[in-house]
C-alpha positions as CSV (number, residue, x, y, z in Angstrom):
1,M,25.5,12.6,6.7
2,D,22.5,14.8,6.5
3,S,24.7,17.9,6.5
4,L,26.6,16.4,3.5
5,F,23.4,15.7,1.6
6,Q,22.4,19.4,2.0
7,R,25.2,20.2,-0.4
8,I,23.4,18.2,-3.2
9,L,20.6,19.7,-5.2
10,I,18.1,18.0,-7.5
11,D,16.1,20.5,-9.4
12,P,14.4,19.8,-12.7
13,A,15.3,23.3,-13.9
14,I,19.1,22.8,-13.2
15,C,21.1,20.1,-15.1
16,G,17.9,18.4,-16.2
17,G,17.3,17.3,-12.6
18,K,20.5,15.4,-12.2
19,P,22.0,15.5,-8.7
20,C,24.6,18.3,-8.6
21,I,26.6,20.2,-6.1
22,K,24.4,23.1,-4.8
23,G,25.4,26.5,-6.3
24,T,27.2,24.8,-9.3
25,R,26.3,22.8,-12.4
26,I,28.7,20.1,-11.5
27,W,27.0,16.7,-11.5
28,V,27.7,14.3,-8.6
29,S,28.2,11.6,-11.2
30,L,31.0,13.7,-12.8
31,I,32.9,13.9,-9.5
32,L,32.5,10.2,-8.9
33,D,33.6,9.4,-12.5
34,F,36.8,11.5,-12.1
35,L,37.6,9.9,-8.8
36,A,36.9,6.4,-10.2
37,E,39.3,7.1,-13.1
38,G,42.1,7.8,-10.6
39,M,42.0,11.6,-10.4
40,S,43.0,12.7,-6.9
41,E,40.9,15.0,-4.8
42,A,43.6,17.6,-5.0
43,E,43.5,17.4,-8.9
44,L,39.7,17.6,-8.9
45,L,39.7,20.6,-6.6
46,S,42.3,22.3,-8.7
47,E,40.3,21.6,-11.9
48,Y,37.1,22.8,-10.3
49,P,38.0,25.5,-7.8
50,Q,34.4,26.1,-6.9
51,L,34.3,22.7,-5.2
52,T,35.3,22.1,-1.6
53,H,36.5,19.0,0.2
54,E,33.1,18.7,1.8
55,D,31.5,18.7,-1.7
56,V,33.6,15.7,-2.7
57,L,32.6,14.0,0.6
58,A,29.0,14.7,-0.2
59,A,29.3,13.2,-3.7
60,N,30.9,10.1,-2.2
61,A,28.1,9.8,0.4
62,Y,25.5,10.3,-2.3
63,G,27.1,7.6,-4.4
64,A,27.2,5.2,-1.4
65,E,23.5,5.8,-0.6
66,A,22.6,5.3,-4.3
67,A,24.4,2.0,-4.3
68,R,22.3,0.8,-1.4
69,E,19.2,1.6,-3.3
70,R,20.1,0.2,-6.7
71,V,22.1,-2.8,-7.9
72,V,24.4,-2.2,-10.8
73,P,25.2,-5.5,-12.6
74,V,29.0,-6.2,-12.7
75,T,30.9,-9.2,-14.1
76,V,31.8,-11.8,-11.5
77,A,35.1,-13.6,-12.1
């Protein structure tokens, strides 16, 4: 997973310090939002041709790691 995390950049001078894919201004959270809304990886890569499959994997890995560190309240049925 470390190689995936090398694709993510957090720099206060870029995107206000939000995690983004290195070499782009595409936020990790934007990728995760699109996937959560049902966009396929193929659609995402078509919409953002500067992204790669590995970038999408890195965003997912980052989101999984963030979920381990922080609890987001959800409604329990």
